C-alpha positions in Angstrom: 8.2 163.1 -23.2 4.7 162.1 -24.4 3.7 158.5 -23.5 1.2 156.5 -25.4 -0.9 153.9 -23.7 -2.8 151.2 -25.5 -6.5 151.2 -25.4 -8.1 149.0 -22.7 -11.7 148.9 -23.9 -13.6 148.9 -27.2 -17.3 149.3 -27.4 -20.0 150.1 -29.9 -21.1 153.7 -29.8 -24.8 154.6 -29.8 -25.9 157.5 -32.0 -28.2 160.3 -30.8 -29.3 163.6 -32.1 -29.3 165.2 -28.7 -27.4 163.2 -26.0 -23.6 163.8 -25.9 -21.2 161.0 -24.9 -20.8 160.9 -21.1 -17.4 159.3 -21.6 -15.8 160.4 -24.9 -13.6 157.9 -26.7 -9.9 158.4 -27.4 -10.5 157.2 -30.9 -13.0 155.6 -33.2 -13.1 152.6 -35.5 -15.8 152.7 -38.3 -17.4 150.4 -40.8 -18.5 151.5 -44.3 -21.1 154.2 -44.3 -21.6 157.9 -43.5 -21.0 159.7 -40.2 -22.6 162.9 -38.8 -19.7 163.8 -36.5 -20.5 166.4 -33.8 -17.6 168.7 -32.9 -16.9 170.5 -29.6 -18.6 173.6 -30.8 -21.8 171.5 -31.6 -21.2 172.0 -35.4 -21.7 168.8 -37.5 -19.2 167.5 -39.9 -20.8 165.0 -42.4 -18.2 162.4 -43.3 -18.9 160.6 -46.5 -18.6 156.9 -47.0 -15.0 156.0 -47.8 -13.4 159.1 -46.3 -12.3 157.3 -43.2 -10.7 153.9 -43.7 -12.6 151.0 -42.1 -11.1 148.8 -39.4 -8.4 151.1 -38.2 -8.3 153.5 -35.2 -8.8 157.1 -36.1 -7.6 159.6 -33.4 -11.0 161.4 -33.2 -12.9 162.3 -30.0 -16.5 163.1 -31.0 -18.8 165.0 -28.7 -21.6 163.0 -30.2 -22.4 161.1 -33.3 -25.8 162.1 -34.7 -28.3 159.3 -35.6 -29.6 161.4 -38.5 -27.0 161.2 -41.3 -25.1 158.2 -39.9 -25.2 154.8 -41.5 -21.8 153.5 -40.3 -21.4 151.4 -37.2 -18.9 153.1 -34.9 -16.8 151.7 -32.1 -15.2 153.8 -29.4 -11.6 153.1 -28.2 -11.1 153.9 -24.5 
């Protein structure tokens, strides 16, 4: 049986073009804007404004969020 556990921490994520997250979030919450999402294989997926709903937890675990190409504010759920 898979158990789900509620998040215990929410914090703003800093964007960087080179530094990966030391502690990857279990999910993200975003505000309006674009996101340059870095995948496990270091490829970048550019997410346009409006693709991810604002204010809800998305079950995404980014390696990094690039500063270049990101205009949204992103919060990590831990």
